[in-house]
DOTI-891059 format. One record per atom (N, C-alpha, C): x, y, z. Coordinates in steps of 0.05 Angstrom, whole numbers, plus 5000, padded with zeros to 4 digits. Layout:
BEGIN
XYZ
...
This chain:
BEGIN
415293867839
412794007843
410793917822
408393867830
406193797812
404294027810
403594107787
401594317783
398994197772
396794277783
394194187774
392294427770
390494407751
388594627746
385894497741
383794647749
381094547744
379194777746
376794737736
374694937737
372394837754
370895027765
368394977780
366495187771
363995187781
361995377772
360395487795
360295747797
358595877817
355695897807
353795887825
351095957817
350896257815
349296357796
349096647792
348496807817
349897037820
349397217841
350897157867
352696967867
353996877892
356996947892
357897127875
360697197873
361697307900
360297497911
361097627936
361097427960
359097257961
358997057982
361296867980
361896777956
364196597951
366796717961
367296967953
369697107962
369797137992
367597218004
367497248033
368096988047
366896778039
367296518052
370296428050
371496478027
374296408024
376196598039
375396848041
376997038057
376896958087
374896818095
374496728122
374896428125
376596308108
376996018108
377695928137
376595708144
377095608171
380095548174
381395648195
384295598199
384995298199
383295138210
383894848211
383794718183
382094828166
381894728138
384394818123
385195078126
387595178112
389995008120
390294958146
392494798156
392494518145
390094398143
389894128132
390694118103
389894318087
390694328059
393694348056
394994508073
397894538072
399194268080
398194148101
399393888110
399093668089
396993698073
396493498052
398393538028
399893758028
401893798007
401194007987
399094167992
398394387974
400094627982
402094697966
403894917973
402795187963
401295177941
399895417931
397195337921
395195517926
392495467916
391295737909
390695767884
389596027874
386995957860
384996137864
382396107850
381796377837
381196367811
380496607796
377596577787
376196807785
373396807777
372996967751
371496837732
370496977709
367697077716
367397327723
364897437733
362597417712
363297417687
361197397667
359897117666
361496917668
360496637665
360096497692
361296597713
361196457739
363096227741
364896197721
366795977721
369196057740
369895877757
372195897774
374495737763
376795857760
379195717751
380995677775
381695437782
383395377805
385995267796
388095347810
390795257804
392195187830
393294947831
394794857855
397594757848
399494817865
402094687865
402094497888
402894247882
402994037902
405793927905
406393837929
408893697933
408793427919
411093317913
411193047900
409992837918
409992877944
408992677963
406292757975
404792917960
402293027970
400292797977
398492867995
396392678004
393592787998
393292927975
390793067969
388592867963
389192627953
387092437946
385392357970
386592367994
385192288018
383492508030
383692758020
382192978032
379192938031
378192818009
375292788006
373992618027
375592458041
374492278062
374392408089
375592648092
375792768118
373292938125
372492928150
369993058158
370093358154
372293488159
372393778155
372093858126
373093688108
372693748079
369793718072
368493508082
365593478077
363993708089
364893798112
363494028125
363794278107
366194318096
366694548078
364994528053
364794288042
363094258018
360194318024
359294228047
356494288055
356094598058
358194728069
358095018072
357995168046
359095048025
359195177998
357095087979
355594877986
353694747967
351594937957
350695127974
348495297966
349295507945
351895547939
352695757921
354195657896
354495397893
355995297870
354895037860
355594957836
354694697826
356194477840
354594277850
355794067866
354893787857
356293587866
355593307861
353693217884
352492977881
350692887902
351992867930
354692837931
355992827958
356793097968
355793307955
356293587962
358993697953
360693527941
363293617931
362793797907
364493987902
364094157878
364393997852
362794057832
363193947806
365794067795
367693887788
370293977780
370893867752
371994037735
372893957708
375893987709
377393767708
380293767708
381193877681
383294027682
384394147657
387094017651
387593977625
389993857616
391994077609
394394047620
396494237614
397494197585
397494417570
398294397542
400594577535
401394757554
403594937548
404795037574
407395067575
408795197597
410995367586
411695587599
413895757591
415695797615
């Protein structure tokens, strides 16, 4: 199992919209993420700063690197672009985190 963690950033005032959109995640996108090898995906929000902390467990044979090229992923990014910090290709700005401790 591979664990990865990263942060993203919401634009102010969009906490409820972000939660709603994720509670209504498109079934075909959820299935695609699972098929790519994401066995767990958790996102936590610091409401004071708007920072999102994401944590994923991936299979050893995951295919997550190819997700960015898929049309449904690009469509999801476009759907989320208005409420969070994004790159020019509409993907979320992500800061990868380095694992420094496990218990």
